[in-house]
VOROLUM-292411 format. One record per residue (C-alpha): x, y, z; residue in three letters. Coordinates in pm, whole numbers, plus 50000, padded with zeros to 5 digits. Example, Ala and Ser with C-alpha at 12.3 -4.5 7.8 and 13.67 -1.06 7.14 Angstrom:
# residues 2
512304955050780ALA 513674989450714SER 
***
This chain:
# residues 433
499004683151971UNK 498554666952314UNK 498514689252619UNK 501074682952895UNK 499654663953190UNK 500494691453442UNK 498284716853262UNK 494574718053347UNK 492474706853054UNK 489654727952924UNK 487084700052932UNK 484524699953210UNK 484304729753440UNK 485834761453298UNK 488814777553465UNK 488944813153592UNK 491184838953427UNK 493484837953730UNK 493864800153699UNK 494614802953328UNK 497104831353378UNK 498864812253658UNK 500014786653401UNK 502214812653231UNK 505794810453367UNK 507724841453472UNK 510214835253192UNK 507964832952890UNK 509024812552588UNK 507584823252248UNK 508374788752108UNK 506094770752357UNK 503284763852111UNK 501814736852339UNK 501174761952615UNK 499724786452362UNK 497244760852228UNK 496224750652580UNK 495564786252695UNK 493714795052375UNK 491434764952422UNK 490814773552786UNK 489994809752707UNK 487294797752470UNK 485504782452768UNK 485844811253013UNK 482664821253193UNK 482234857053068UNK 479644865853331UNK 481884854353615UNK 484864873653477UNK 482804905253436UNK 481514902153791UNK 484854894853960UNK 487234917153765UNK 490624902553680UNK 492824931453570UNK 496084914653668UNK 495204882153490UNK 494034900753178UNK 497284920453167UNK 499374888853206UNK 497434870452937UNK 497754900652708UNK 501534901952747UNK 501664864952673UNK 499564870052361UNK 501904896352218UNK 504724870752210UNK 502824851051947UNK 501104879151758UNK 504204891051576UNK 503604884151205UNK 505034850751090UNK 508004853650849UNK 507004851950483UNK 509514825850371UNK 509384800050097UNK 508104774750352UNK 504374778750295UNK 503614751450550UNK 505424770750823UNK 503724802850720UNK 500274786750731UNK 501014772251075UNK 501934807151197UNK 498684821451061UNK 496704793151221UNK 498224800651561UNK 497484837551517UNK 493884830351418UNK 493364808651726UNK 494914834451956UNK 492974862951792UNK 489724843851840UNK 490534839752210UNK 491334876852240UNK 488084884552060UNK 486144866152329UNK 488224881352608UNK 487764916752473UNK 484014911252448UNK 483664906052823UNK 482204937752982UNK 484844957553168UNK 487874939253022UNK 490474964552905UNK 493414950452711UNK 496784967552744UNK 497914991852473UNK 500724968052375UNK 498164941352291UNK 496254964852062UNK 499514975151892UNK 500154938351823UNK 496614933751686UNK 496584963951451UNK 498904949751177UNK 496494920751128UNK 493584944351060UNK 494864948850705UNK 493704918450508UNK 496124927550227UNK 499154922950455UNK 501064890950371UNK 500754878250727UNK 497004884050757UNK 493824868350621UNK 490234879750581UNK 489304861250899UNK 492184876851095UNK 491314911550964UNK 487654908251065UNK 488514895651413UNK 491144922751461UNK 488654949551359UNK 486154937351620UNK 488754937051895UNK 489974971951806UNK 486464986451779UNK 485534973652127UNK 488764983452296UNK 489135017852136UNK 485625026252257UNK 486815020252616UNK 489735044652603UNK 490615079252476UNK 491135073152104UNK 493225104352049UNK 495495095952340UNK 495995060552214UNK 496835071451856UNK 499135099951955UNK 500755087752276UNK 500765049752259UNK 501145045251882UNK 502935075251728UNK 505015088052020UNK 505815054852192UNK 505665027151930UNK 507065046151628UNK 508945077951715UNK 511775062251924UNK 512815041751618UNK 513265072851402UNK 516235088351582UNK 518675077351309UNK 516225082551024UNK 514625116051104UNK 514225139350808UNK 516435170250839UNK 513535190450696UNK 511935187451041UNK 512885196751392UNK 512945171051671UNK 509305180051747UNK 508145172251394UNK 507745208451285UNK 509315223350968UNK 512935233551017UNK 513815270150984UNK 516515262850726UNK 516725241450414UNK 518895210850450UNK 520665197950137UNK 520195161450233UNK 516945147050353UNK 518315121150595UNK 520595091450627UNK 520045064650367UNK 520305026950422UNK 523945017450432UNK 525135048850613UNK 524605032350950UNK 526184998650887UNK 524324967350781UNK 521094976250953UNK 518444993350744UNK 515495014050859UNK 513154996051101UNK 510124998550872UNK 511714978550589UNK 511444940750589UNK 508934912650588UNK 508004915250952UNK 508224952850997UNK 504794965151102UNK 505455002251156UNK 503945012050822UNK 500734993050904UNK 500535009651245UNK 500985043851085UNK 498395037650812UNK 495875026051072UNK 496515057751274UNK 495945079250965UNK 492795060550867UNK 491355064251216UNK 492195101251249UNK 489995130451152UNK 490575167251081UNK 490235176851447UNK 492885151951559UNK 495275161951280UNK 494795198851347UNK 495905193851707UNK 498575167151660UNK 499815169851300UNK 503445172151416UNK 503205136851561UNK 502505123251212UNK 505115142151012UNK 508365125151128UNK 507445090651001UNK 505625104550696UNK 508735123650588UNK 510935093550663UNK 508885072750418UNK 508865100050153UNK 512665102950176UNK 513225065350162UNK 515065055149842UNK 513385021149824UNK 510335019249599UNK 508015000349836UNK 508495024250129UNK 508275055349910UNK 505025043349751UNK 503595037750099UNK 504745072750194UNK 503075088649890UNK 499815070449960UNK 499965080850326UNK 500725116750222UNK 497575117450008UNK 495475106550308UNK 497235131750533UNK 496595160450287UNK 492935150350246UNK 492315151050621UNK 494625178650740UNK 493005213450743UNK 494355236850477UNK 495185262250746UNK 497735238550898UNK 499315231150561UNK 499775268250493UNK 500375285050828UNK 502555257850981UNK 504615253750665UNK 504075216350641UNK 502615219950291UNK 505925234050167UNK 507835205550334UNK 505605179150172UNK 506035195949834UNK 509835195049865UNK 509745158749979UNK 507485146249699UNK 508745165549395UNK 511995145349357UNK 509895114049301UNK 508885128048960UNK 512485122348848UNK 512385085048922UNK 512315076448550UNK 513745048248340UNK 516505038748294UNK 517785052448625UNK 514765036148790UNK 513365002848665UNK 510295008948452UNK 508014988048675UNK 509085007548985UNK 508765040948806UNK 505165032248714UNK 504385024649080UNK 505795057949197UNK 504645083648942UNK 500885078348978UNK 500745083349357UNK 503245112049337UNK 501205132049083UNK 497945125349270UNK 499375136849603UNK 501015168049455UNK 497895178949263UNK 495805173549577UNK 498355193949774UNK 498065222749526UNK 494275222849557UNK 494055218849935UNK 496965240650032UNK 496125271149821UNK 492355268849814UNK 492485276950185UNK 493965311750142UNK 492955317449781UNK 496555323349671UNK 496075315949301UNK 499585327649213UNK 501185302549452UNK 498845275049330UNK 499705282048965UNK 503385282649061UNK 503185247449205UNK 501205234348908UNK 503745250848677UNK 506505233348868UNK 504675200248824UNK 504625205748449UNK 508235217448421UNK 509895193348665UNK 507485164948598UNK 505715162448265UNK 508135182748049UNK 511195168248219UNK 509865133048161UNK 509165141847798UNK 512755153647750UNK 514015122447925UNK 511955100547691UNK 514365109047407UNK 516385079547534UNK 513685056947390UNK 513705070847036UNK 515705040946913UNK 512895018447027UNK 510425037646810UNK 512785034646512UNK 512384997046540UNK 508744994546644UNK 507015018346401UNK 508535004246076UNK 507804968746194UNK 504134976746262UNK 503784997545944UNK 505224968945739UNK 502734944845890UNK 499854968745821UNK 500724970645448UNK 500984933045401UNK 498654925345104UNK 497784891445253UNK 496684906745583UNK 492904905245503UNK 493114867345509UNK 493844868845885UNK 491354892246056UNK 492634885046407UNK 496144894446295UNK 494804927746167UNK 493294935546509UNK 496484926646698UNK 498724948146476UNK 496254977346477UNK 495964976446859UNK 499774976046893UNK 500065006246663UNK 497285024046853UNK 499055018447188UNK 502305031447041UNK 500595063246922UNK 498795069047254UNK 501915064547468UNK 504515080947242UNK 502365105247043UNK 504665136147054UNK 507565118646879UNK 505475094046682UNK 503355120546512UNK 506325143646459UNK 508645118446296UNK 506455089446184UNK 503065105546118UNK 503275102445738UNK 504475066545753UNK 501685056545994UNK 499055074145780UNK 500305056545466UNK 500305022545639UNK 496805028145779UNK 495385038245438UNK 497045008545265UNK 495664985145530UNK 492174999745484UNK 492364995845105UNK 493634960045129UNK 490934950545378UNK 488234967545168UNK 489464950044853UNK 489534917345035UNK 485964921845155UNK 484814931144801UNK 486644901544649UNK 485224878444912UNK 481734891144830UNK 482244885844455UNK 483614850844513UNK 480704842644740UNK 478314854344467UNK 480054833544201UNK 479984802844421UNK 476344808144507UNK 475524812244136UNK 477424780744039UNK 475714761744316UNK 472364773044180UNK 473174763143820UNK 474484729543933UNK 471274723844120UNK 469224731943811UNK 471234709043591UNK 
***
Protein backbone atom coordinates (compact mmCIF):
# COMPACT_ATOMS: atom_id res chain seq x y z
CA UNK A 1 0.00 0.00 0.00
CA UNK A 2 1.41 3.40 -1.01
CA UNK A 3 2.18 5.90 1.72
CA UNK A 4 0.48 9.32 1.60
CA UNK A 5 2.70 12.05 0.22
CA UNK A 6 2.46 14.20 3.37
CA UNK A 7 4.02 11.48 5.54
CA UNK A 8 7.81 11.26 5.77
CA UNK A 9 9.09 8.11 4.13
CA UNK A 10 11.38 5.75 5.97
CA UNK A 11 13.98 5.61 3.21
CA UNK A 12 17.19 7.56 3.65
CA UNK A 13 17.91 9.17 6.98
CA UNK A 14 15.94 7.71 9.87
CA UNK A 15 13.45 9.82 11.78
CA UNK A 16 13.54 10.45 15.50
CA UNK A 17 10.84 9.06 17.78
CA UNK A 18 9.44 12.57 18.23
CA UNK A 19 9.13 13.01 14.46
CA UNK A 20 7.41 9.65 14.09
CA UNK A 21 5.04 10.32 17.00
CA UNK A 22 4.16 13.77 15.63
CA UNK A 23 2.46 12.08 12.67
CA UNK A 24 -0.20 10.62 14.97
CA UNK A 25 -3.28 12.91 15.02
CA UNK A 26 -4.97 13.90 18.27
CA UNK A 27 -8.10 12.02 17.20
CA UNK A 28 -6.73 8.59 16.43
CA UNK A 29 -8.48 6.36 13.91
CA UNK A 30 -8.04 2.57 14.37
CA UNK A 31 -9.05 2.03 10.74
CA UNK A 32 -6.12 4.09 9.37
CA UNK A 33 -4.04 1.12 8.24
CA UNK A 34 -1.92 3.33 5.96
CA UNK A 35 -0.66 5.36 8.90
CA UNK A 36 -0.03 2.15 10.85
CA UNK A 37 2.09 0.65 8.08
CA UNK A 38 4.06 3.88 7.67
CA UNK A 39 4.86 4.19 11.37
CA UNK A 40 5.76 0.51 11.67
CA UNK A 41 8.19 0.85 8.76
CA UNK A 42 9.73 3.99 10.23
CA UNK A 43 10.17 2.41 13.65
CA UNK A 44 12.18 -0.37 12.03
CA UNK A 45 14.76 2.23 11.02
CA UNK A 46 14.98 4.16 14.28
CA UNK A 47 18.49 4.84 15.55
CA UNK A 48 18.44 2.93 18.85
CA UNK A 49 21.60 4.58 20.15
CA UNK A 50 20.24 8.07 19.53
CA UNK A 51 16.93 7.24 21.22
CA UNK A 52 18.69 5.77 24.25
CA UNK A 53 20.89 8.84 24.54
CA UNK A 54 18.16 11.47 24.14
CA UNK A 55 15.26 9.88 26.02
CA UNK A 56 11.82 10.23 24.48
CA UNK A 57 9.31 9.30 27.16
CA UNK A 58 6.49 11.38 25.70
CA UNK A 59 6.98 10.01 22.18
CA UNK A 60 7.21 6.42 23.47
CA UNK A 61 3.98 6.86 25.42
CA UNK A 62 2.18 8.33 22.40
CA UNK A 63 3.40 5.57 20.10
CA UNK A 64 2.37 2.97 22.69
CA UNK A 65 -1.17 4.34 22.91
CA UNK A 66 -1.36 4.29 19.14
CA UNK A 67 -0.19 0.69 19.08
CA UNK A 68 -2.92 -0.48 21.46
CA UNK A 69 -5.56 0.64 18.95
CA UNK A 70 -4.37 -2.04 16.53
CA UNK A 71 -3.32 -4.77 18.95
CA UNK A 72 -6.84 -5.85 19.85
CA UNK A 73 -7.22 -9.42 18.52
CA UNK A 74 -8.78 -9.56 15.05
CA UNK A 75 -12.30 -11.09 14.95
CA UNK A 76 -12.30 -14.81 14.14
CA UNK A 77 -14.92 -14.75 11.40
CA UNK A 78 -15.44 -16.95 8.39
CA UNK A 79 -13.43 -14.45 6.32
CA UNK A 80 -10.00 -16.07 6.58
CA UNK A 81 -8.50 -13.39 4.32
CA UNK A 82 -9.57 -10.63 6.71
CA UNK A 83 -8.33 -12.62 9.68
CA UNK A 84 -4.92 -13.16 8.07
CA UNK A 85 -4.66 -9.46 7.25
CA UNK A 86 -5.35 -8.65 10.91
CA UNK A 87 -2.64 -11.06 12.05
CA UNK A 88 -0.20 -9.60 9.52
CA UNK A 89 -0.78 -6.08 10.86
CA UNK A 90 -0.32 -7.33 14.41
CA UNK A 91 2.91 -9.11 13.50
CA UNK A 92 4.32 -5.97 11.88
CA UNK A 93 3.34 -3.81 14.84
CA UNK A 94 4.66 -6.37 17.34
CA UNK A 95 7.99 -6.46 15.50
CA UNK A 96 8.21 -2.67 15.75
CA UNK A 97 7.39 -2.79 19.46
CA UNK A 98 10.01 -5.50 19.88
CA UNK A 99 12.67 -3.17 18.51
CA UNK A 100 11.35 -0.22 20.51
CA UNK A 101 11.30 -2.22 23.76
CA UNK A 102 14.86 -3.38 23.14
CA UNK A 103 16.22 0.17 23.27
CA UNK A 104 17.93 0.75 26.65
CA UNK A 105 15.82 2.89 28.95
CA UNK A 106 12.58 2.63 26.93
CA UNK A 107 9.67 1.80 29.24
CA UNK A 108 6.37 0.99 27.55
CA UNK A 109 3.15 1.92 29.33
CA UNK A 110 1.25 -0.75 31.26
CA UNK A 111 -1.63 -0.53 28.77
CA UNK A 112 0.71 -1.55 25.97
CA UNK A 113 1.84 -4.65 27.87
CA UNK A 114 -1.78 -5.55 28.63
CA UNK A 115 -2.45 -5.41 24.89
CA UNK A 116 0.61 -7.58 24.17
CA UNK A 117 -0.10 -10.33 26.73
CA UNK A 118 -3.01 -12.06 24.89
CA UNK A 119 -0.72 -12.69 21.92
CA UNK A 120 1.82 -14.52 24.10
CA UNK A 121 -0.38 -17.61 23.94
CA UNK A 122 0.32 -19.28 20.60
CA UNK A 123 -2.79 -21.44 21.03
CA UNK A 124 -5.08 -18.39 21.00
CA UNK A 125 -7.03 -18.13 17.72
CA UNK A 126 -5.73 -14.62 17.08
CA UNK A 127 -2.06 -15.44 17.67
CA UNK A 128 0.69 -17.33 15.86
CA UNK A 129 4.01 -18.87 16.88
CA UNK A 130 5.82 -15.79 15.60
CA UNK A 131 3.51 -13.42 17.50
CA UNK A 132 3.87 -15.48 20.68
CA UNK A 133 7.67 -15.45 20.49
CA UNK A 134 7.82 -11.71 19.86
CA UNK A 135 5.32 -11.01 22.63
CA UNK A 136 7.34 -13.10 25.08
CA UNK A 137 10.50 -11.09 24.30
CA UNK A 138 8.72 -7.78 24.78
CA UNK A 139 7.19 -8.88 28.07
CA UNK A 140 10.44 -10.33 29.41
CA UNK A 141 12.31 -7.07 28.74
CA UNK A 142 9.61 -4.76 30.04
CA UNK A 143 8.71 -6.76 33.15
CA UNK A 144 12.38 -6.70 34.15
CA UNK A 145 12.21 -2.87 34.20
CA UNK A 146 9.28 -2.62 36.60
CA UNK A 147 7.96 -4.18 39.80
CA UNK A 148 6.49 -7.46 38.57
CA UNK A 149 4.21 -7.94 41.56
CA UNK A 150 2.84 -4.43 41.26
CA UNK A 151 2.16 -4.89 37.56
CA UNK A 152 0.35 -8.24 38.03
CA UNK A 153 -1.71 -7.17 41.03
CA UNK A 154 -2.37 -3.47 40.39
CA UNK A 155 -2.28 -3.00 36.62
CA UNK A 156 -3.63 -6.39 35.53
CA UNK A 157 -5.88 -7.88 38.24
CA UNK A 158 -7.15 -4.76 40.02
CA UNK A 159 -7.34 -2.36 37.06
CA UNK A 160 -7.79 -4.41 33.88
CA UNK A 161 -10.02 -7.22 35.24
CA UNK A 162 -11.72 -6.42 38.55
CA UNK A 163 -13.82 -3.41 37.39
CA UNK A 164 -15.57 -5.69 34.85
CA UNK A 165 -16.69 -8.14 37.54
CA UNK A 166 -19.13 -5.90 39.41
CA UNK A 167 -22.17 -7.64 37.88
CA UNK A 168 -20.59 -11.09 37.88
CA UNK A 169 -18.95 -11.33 41.30
CA UNK A 170 -19.45 -14.64 43.08
CA UNK A 171 -21.61 -14.27 46.19
CA UNK A 172 -19.28 -16.74 47.91
CA UNK A 173 -16.80 -13.86 48.20
CA UNK A 174 -16.81 -10.43 49.73
CA UNK A 175 -16.03 -7.34 47.68
CA UNK A 176 -12.35 -7.75 48.66
CA UNK A 177 -12.16 -11.28 47.27
CA UNK A 178 -12.20 -13.03 50.65
CA UNK A 179 -14.60 -15.86 51.58
CA UNK A 180 -18.00 -14.59 52.70
CA UNK A 181 -19.07 -15.29 56.26
CA UNK A 182 -22.33 -16.88 55.13
CA UNK A 183 -23.29 -19.42 52.48
CA UNK A 184 -25.17 -17.98 49.55
CA UNK A 185 -27.66 -20.25 47.75
CA UNK A 186 -26.82 -18.85 44.33
CA UNK A 187 -23.31 -18.34 43.08
CA UNK A 188 -23.89 -15.24 40.96
CA UNK A 189 -25.89 -13.82 38.12
CA UNK A 190 -25.96 -15.98 35.01
CA UNK A 191 -25.92 -14.76 31.41
CA UNK A 192 -29.36 -13.52 30.52
CA UNK A 193 -30.14 -12.01 33.93
CA UNK A 194 -28.67 -8.69 32.89
CA UNK A 195 -30.23 -8.28 29.47
CA UNK A 196 -28.62 -9.27 26.19
CA UNK A 197 -25.07 -8.66 27.33
CA UNK A 198 -23.14 -11.64 28.63
CA UNK A 199 -20.07 -11.69 30.84
CA UNK A 200 -17.11 -9.72 29.46
CA UNK A 201 -14.81 -12.76 29.28
CA UNK A 202 -17.03 -14.68 26.83
CA UNK A 203 -16.63 -14.11 23.11
CA UNK A 204 -14.11 -14.32 20.31
CA UNK A 205 -12.25 -11.16 21.19
CA UNK A 206 -12.47 -11.31 24.97
CA UNK A 207 -8.94 -11.45 26.33
CA UNK A 208 -9.57 -11.38 30.09
CA UNK A 209 -9.04 -15.12 30.46
CA UNK A 210 -5.66 -14.89 28.70
CA UNK A 211 -4.62 -11.99 30.92
CA UNK A 212 -5.60 -13.96 34.01
CA UNK A 213 -3.82 -17.15 32.91
CA UNK A 214 -0.66 -15.16 32.19
CA UNK A 215 -0.85 -13.61 35.66
CA UNK A 216 -1.21 -17.06 37.25
CA UNK A 217 1.63 -18.52 35.20
CA UNK A 218 3.94 -15.66 36.16
CA UNK A 219 3.08 -15.75 39.87
CA UNK A 220 4.84 -17.76 42.56
CA UNK A 221 3.95 -18.90 46.05
CA UNK A 222 5.22 -15.68 47.63
CA UNK A 223 3.06 -13.48 45.40
CA UNK A 224 -0.03 -15.65 45.92
CA UNK A 225 0.48 -15.77 49.68
CA UNK A 226 0.39 -11.97 49.81
CA UNK A 227 -2.20 -11.25 47.13
CA UNK A 228 -4.38 -14.37 46.79
CA UNK A 229 -7.56 -12.34 47.25
CA UNK A 230 -6.82 -10.43 44.02
CA UNK A 231 -7.03 -13.69 42.07
CA UNK A 232 -10.15 -15.21 43.61
CA UNK A 233 -12.90 -12.94 42.18
CA UNK A 234 -12.22 -13.81 38.55
CA UNK A 235 -11.34 -17.43 39.37
CA UNK A 236 -14.69 -17.94 41.10
CA UNK A 237 -16.50 -16.12 38.29
CA UNK A 238 -15.10 -18.64 35.79
CA UNK A 239 -15.90 -21.63 38.03
CA UNK A 240 -19.50 -20.44 38.38
CA UNK A 241 -19.94 -19.78 34.67
CA UNK A 242 -22.53 -22.14 33.12
CA UNK A 243 -20.83 -22.20 29.73
CA UNK A 244 -18.49 -25.11 29.12
CA UNK A 245 -15.56 -23.18 27.65
CA UNK A 246 -15.32 -20.67 30.51
CA UNK A 247 -15.81 -23.33 33.20
CA UNK A 248 -13.06 -25.51 31.71
CA UNK A 249 -10.73 -22.50 31.74
CA UNK A 250 -11.71 -21.88 35.36
CA UNK A 251 -10.98 -25.49 36.38
CA UNK A 252 -7.58 -25.40 34.68
CA UNK A 253 -6.79 -22.06 36.34
CA UNK A 254 -7.93 -23.45 39.71
CA UNK A 255 -5.48 -26.34 39.37
CA UNK A 256 -2.61 -23.88 38.80
CA UNK A 257 -3.79 -21.70 41.69
CA UNK A 258 -3.95 -24.68 44.07
CA UNK A 259 -0.49 -25.89 42.98
CA UNK A 260 1.11 -22.51 43.69
CA UNK A 261 -0.90 -21.23 46.64
CA UNK A 262 0.53 -22.22 50.05
CA UNK A 263 -1.56 -24.78 51.91
CA UNK A 264 -1.73 -22.43 54.89
CA UNK A 265 -3.69 -19.90 52.84
CA UNK A 266 -6.10 -22.55 51.54
CA UNK A 267 -6.86 -23.70 55.09
CA UNK A 268 -6.60 -20.64 57.32
CA UNK A 269 -8.19 -18.14 54.93
CA UNK A 270 -11.00 -20.52 54.00
CA UNK A 271 -10.40 -20.25 50.27
CA UNK A 272 -9.95 -24.02 50.00
CA UNK A 273 -13.52 -24.55 51.21
CA UNK A 274 -14.81 -21.98 48.72
CA UNK A 275 -13.00 -23.67 45.82
CA UNK A 276 -14.38 -27.04 46.89
CA UNK A 277 -17.95 -25.70 46.89
CA UNK A 278 -17.42 -24.03 43.52
CA UNK A 279 -15.95 -27.08 41.77
CA UNK A 280 -18.04 -29.95 43.16
CA UNK A 281 -21.20 -29.10 41.14
CA UNK A 282 -19.21 -29.66 37.94
CA UNK A 283 -19.21 -33.41 38.72
CA UNK A 284 -22.95 -33.39 38.01
CA UNK A 285 -22.52 -32.09 34.46
CA UNK A 286 -23.41 -35.49 32.97
CA UNK A 287 -25.25 -36.63 29.84
CA UNK A 288 -27.99 -36.15 28.85
CA UNK A 289 -28.39 -32.90 30.78
CA UNK A 290 -24.99 -31.88 29.43
CA UNK A 291 -23.84 -32.88 25.92
CA UNK A 292 -21.48 -35.82 26.13
CA UNK A 293 -18.61 -33.98 24.43
CA UNK A 294 -18.89 -31.08 26.90
CA UNK A 295 -19.18 -33.43 29.88
CA UNK A 296 -15.93 -35.12 28.82
CA UNK A 297 -14.17 -31.73 28.70
CA UNK A 298 -15.34 -30.80 32.19
CA UNK A 299 -15.00 -33.97 34.28
CA UNK A 300 -11.27 -34.55 33.78
CA UNK A 301 -10.14 -31.08 34.92
CA UNK A 302 -12.71 -31.08 37.73
CA UNK A 303 -11.49 -34.37 39.25
CA UNK A 304 -7.83 -33.37 38.88
CA UNK A 305 -8.37 -30.02 40.60
CA UNK A 306 -10.45 -31.51 43.43
CA UNK A 307 -8.00 -34.36 44.15
CA UNK A 308 -5.13 -31.85 44.14
CA UNK A 309 -7.13 -29.64 46.51
CA UNK A 310 -7.62 -32.56 48.91
CA UNK A 311 -3.89 -33.28 48.94
CA UNK A 312 -2.65 -29.70 49.19
CA UNK A 313 -5.28 -28.36 51.54
CA UNK A 314 -5.14 -31.10 54.17
CA UNK A 315 -1.52 -32.15 53.89
CA UNK A 316 -0.69 -28.73 55.33
CA UNK A 317 -2.36 -29.32 58.70
CA UNK A 318 -2.37 -33.12 58.63
CA UNK A 319 -6.16 -33.29 59.06
CA UNK A 320 -6.66 -36.80 57.69
CA UNK A 321 -10.31 -36.88 58.72
CA UNK A 322 -11.12 -33.76 56.68
CA UNK A 323 -9.09 -35.09 53.74
CA UNK A 324 -10.92 -38.43 53.80
CA UNK A 325 -14.21 -36.55 54.07
CA UNK A 326 -13.50 -34.64 50.85
CA UNK A 327 -12.34 -37.76 49.02
CA UNK A 328 -15.46 -39.55 50.27
CA UNK A 329 -17.55 -36.70 48.91
CA UNK A 330 -15.78 -37.05 45.55
CA UNK A 331 -16.75 -40.71 45.45
CA UNK A 332 -20.35 -40.20 46.59
CA UNK A 333 -21.20 -37.03 44.65
CA UNK A 334 -18.96 -37.84 41.71
CA UNK A 335 -18.14 -41.43 40.87
CA UNK A 336 -21.12 -43.17 42.53
CA UNK A 337 -23.56 -40.48 41.42
CA UNK A 338 -22.31 -40.80 37.84
CA UNK A 339 -22.63 -44.58 38.08
CA UNK A 340 -26.26 -44.27 39.19
CA UNK A 341 -26.89 -41.74 36.43
CA UNK A 342 -25.45 -44.14 33.85
CA UNK A 343 -28.56 -46.33 34.23
CA UNK A 344 -30.06 -44.08 31.56
CA UNK A 345 -27.76 -45.79 29.06
CA UNK A 346 -28.78 -49.38 29.82
CA UNK A 347 -30.92 -49.50 26.68
CA UNK A 348 -27.82 -48.80 24.63
CA UNK A 349 -26.09 -51.84 26.12
CA UNK A 350 -29.16 -53.98 25.33
CA UNK A 351 -28.56 -53.19 21.67
CA UNK A 352 -24.76 -53.14 21.57
CA UNK A 353 -23.84 -56.32 23.47
CA UNK A 354 -26.11 -58.75 21.54
CA UNK A 355 -24.97 -57.23 18.25
CA UNK A 356 -21.28 -57.71 19.11
CA UNK A 357 -21.87 -61.16 20.61
CA UNK A 358 -23.70 -62.24 17.45
CA UNK A 359 -20.81 -61.07 15.32
CA UNK A 360 -18.31 -62.91 17.52
CA UNK A 361 -20.15 -66.24 17.07
CA UNK A 362 -20.39 -65.98 13.29
CA UNK A 363 -18.91 -69.30 11.99
CA UNK A 364 -17.55 -67.54 8.90
CA UNK A 365 -15.66 -64.97 10.97
CA UNK A 366 -12.23 -66.72 10.65
CA UNK A 367 -12.28 -65.96 6.92
CA UNK A 368 -11.98 -62.24 7.73
CA UNK A 369 -9.21 -61.68 10.30
CA UNK A 370 -9.48 -57.89 10.21
CA UNK A 371 -13.19 -58.16 10.98
CA UNK A 372 -12.37 -60.29 14.03
CA UNK A 373 -10.03 -57.59 15.37
CA UNK A 374 -12.57 -54.79 14.85
CA UNK A 375 -15.39 -56.66 16.61
CA UNK A 376 -13.12 -57.81 19.46
CA UNK A 377 -11.82 -54.24 20.03
CA UNK A 378 -15.40 -52.89 20.08
CA UNK A 379 -16.40 -55.50 22.67
CA UNK A 380 -13.28 -54.75 24.72
CA UNK A 381 -14.07 -51.00 24.77
CA UNK A 382 -17.64 -51.74 25.82
CA UNK A 383 -16.43 -53.86 28.74
CA UNK A 384 -13.83 -51.30 29.87
CA UNK A 385 -16.25 -48.36 29.81
CA UNK A 386 -19.41 -50.07 31.07
CA UNK A 387 -17.96 -52.95 33.10
CA UNK A 388 -20.27 -52.75 36.18
CA UNK A 389 -23.46 -53.33 34.19
CA UNK A 390 -21.88 -55.35 31.40
CA UNK A 391 -20.39 -57.97 33.70
CA UNK A 392 -23.48 -58.07 35.92
CA UNK A 393 -26.06 -58.56 33.17
CA UNK A 394 -24.14 -59.73 30.10
CA UNK A 395 -21.11 -61.53 31.54
CA UNK A 396 -22.32 -65.03 30.58
CA UNK A 397 -23.30 -63.96 27.08
CA UNK A 398 -19.94 -62.26 26.48
CA UNK A 399 -18.04 -65.29 27.82
CA UNK A 400 -20.01 -67.64 25.56
CA UNK A 401 -19.43 -65.42 22.51
CA UNK A 402 -15.70 -65.13 23.27
CA UNK A 403 -15.28 -68.91 23.65
CA UNK A 404 -17.23 -69.60 20.45
CA UNK A 405 -15.11 -67.07 18.58
CA UNK A 406 -11.93 -68.69 19.91
CA UNK A 407 -13.11 -72.17 18.87
CA UNK A 408 -14.14 -71.00 15.40
CA UNK A 409 -10.84 -69.20 14.87
CA UNK A 410 -8.86 -72.21 16.15
CA UNK A 411 -10.82 -74.57 13.90
CA UNK A 412 -10.28 -72.27 10.99
CA UNK A 413 -6.54 -72.17 11.60
CA UNK A 414 -6.41 -75.99 11.90
CA UNK A 415 -8.48 -76.44 8.75
CA UNK A 416 -6.31 -73.94 6.91
CA UNK A 417 -3.22 -75.87 7.98
CA UNK A 418 -4.70 -79.20 6.81
CA UNK A 419 -5.73 -77.69 3.49
CA UNK A 420 -2.29 -76.18 3.03
CA UNK A 421 -0.76 -79.62 3.70
CA UNK A 422 -3.07 -81.32 1.21
CA UNK A 423 -2.31 -78.73 -1.44
CA UNK A 424 1.41 -78.99 -0.81
CA UNK A 425 1.19 -82.80 -1.06
CA UNK A 426 -0.78 -82.67 -4.30
CA UNK A 427 1.68 -80.18 -5.72
CA UNK A 428 4.50 -82.56 -4.87
CA UNK A 429 2.79 -85.59 -6.46
CA UNK A 430 1.96 -83.60 -9.55
CA UNK A 431 5.57 -82.60 -9.83
CA UNK A 432 6.69 -86.22 -9.59
CA UNK A 433 4.25 -87.37 -12.20
